N, C-alpha and C positions, 0 to 999 in steps of 0.2 A: 504494500500500500504506500502510495506517495505521501510523504509527510509535509509537503509544501502547503502552507496555509492558503495561498492564492488558489491553488488547484482544488483544495478541500472546499473552499467557498463556492467554486464553480459547480461542484457536484452536490451541493446541499439544497434540499427542498425545505425552506424555512416555514414552519407552521407555528401556531400560537403556543401550544404546550410542548410538543415533541417534534423535532426536525429529523429528517431522514437524509443520510448520506448514502449515495449509491454511485459507484463508478463502473466503467466498462469492463473491469476485471472481475466483477462479481462481489466486491466488498460492499457490505451494507451495514450501516450503524444507525441506531436510533438514539438520539441525544436530546436531553431536556434543553429546550431553546434558551432558557434564561441562563444557562451555563456556558454559552458560546461566546460571550464577550471576551475579546483578546486583551492582552497587556502589551505594553511597549517598554522595552528595557534597553538602556544604553550600555554597551559593552566597550571597554577599551582593553584590547588584548595585545600582549606582547607577542613576539614571534612564536614562542613555545605554546602559549595559550591559544593562539590562532590555529596552529597545527592540530592541537588537541580538539578544538571545536570543529574543525573540518573533519577529522577522523570520526568523531562521535556523530556527525551529521547535524549538529546544532546550527551550523551556518553552511552556506554554499560558497564555493570558490568564486569570488568576484574581485574586482579591483576596488577595494575599500580605501577611503582616505586614511592617511597616516598623519600622526602628530607626535609631538614629544610631550612627555609628562614625567614628573618626578615620582619615583617609587622607592619604598624602603627595601634595601638589599643588605645581606651580610657583607661587611667590609672586605672579607677575604676574596670575594668575587672580583674586587678591584685590585687589591694588593697581592693576592696569591699567597699570603702568609697565613699559616694555620692559627696563630694566636689572634687573628682578627675575625675569626668566624663567629664569635658571639657579640661582636659590635655591629650595630645596625646603623647604616648611613643612607642618605637619600642619593639616588643616582637618576639622571635623566635617561629615559629609555624611549625608543620609538614604539608607538602602539597603533593598532588598527582601530578606527572609529566605526562601530557597527551598532545599528539599531535593530533589535530583534523583537518582532511582533509574534506573539504566540498565544494559543488558547490552552485551556487546562487539559486537553486531550493529546498534547504532544505535537500538534501541527504548528509549524512556524515558518516564517519567512524573514530573511535578513535583508536590511536596507543599507545603502550607502549614504542616505540622506535623511536627516531627522524629519523634515517636513513631509517627505513622501511616506515615511512610516506613520506619522501622526495622522495624515490624511487617510491612509488605509484603515487605521483603527477607527477613525470617526465614520468612515463609509460603512464599515461593518456594524458599528453601533447604531447608526441611523437606519440601516436595513433591518436590524433586529427590533428596534423600537417601534417600527411600523406594525409589527405583529404582537408585541408584548403588551 
């Protein structure tokens, strides 16, 4: 089953109490309509976290914007000295900026742009409010 939220919404028949998901592969889900509201979360992932999110399928591989931010790290990652491993310092690292829109059922879609993510959440919200 495709876990992309955009594809999920395309195959969803929204009804007042219970909505039905049905795709061309034969997957059928009955879901209480009031539980379909998505959330939007901002993720700033360093390279390792980004690779883990790709592997887990949390996000899809796209060209996300990158920025720098300060994060706490053990000092020995900078100095290479064993005695510095218990000292925490801030280091500027490059991170991917990702907005993840997800519902409680594990369907999600990652966005490169905050406004696009928020618009998508609000579109779903307005579609659901029409029947709730």
